[in-house]
Steps between C-alpha positions, in 0.01 A plus 500: 500500500774744420425829325863599446845363433827593667755567227874495566743581218862417572792581271859388531590793725184621676134463591348697213137498617281352771131568553143381465352496149172408327649334192823442310568450129836348410634318195642150477593309184135397443366856516355746750407352836243678719523426871199580715420433868443129571721398204611138501858433619743557215870523422608608152781680325432846360652676203611863465183705461283776638338381822184673623327492835214685663550604862228496766409863426435408134811665350667308218878471510720401206857381517752324285605166647781284369507122487420328827270274696159565652340300780136523608396336826213579741461865409874567482666577165880504489677622187875448488661666201839629395386862468191717511430864409188713533353618170274767644605751764493346847 
């Protein structure tokens, strides 16, 4: 059983973030989606919103993400979006 997820955030021009995380909260048209280790496979579109994730050390990160697509498969979470910007100081 997995106790972490590997999150990769790709924008149109760069790899914005890659690392292991404990959980991710992101918004699609139905509402806020929480992704935890061992999540079922999933592909969905996401809408512009504040995305949050908690890294392995327990620090919460917040960033603005534009419209895009997220894929969850076997502990790997890939977010492809047009743009992304940190809200808190990184």
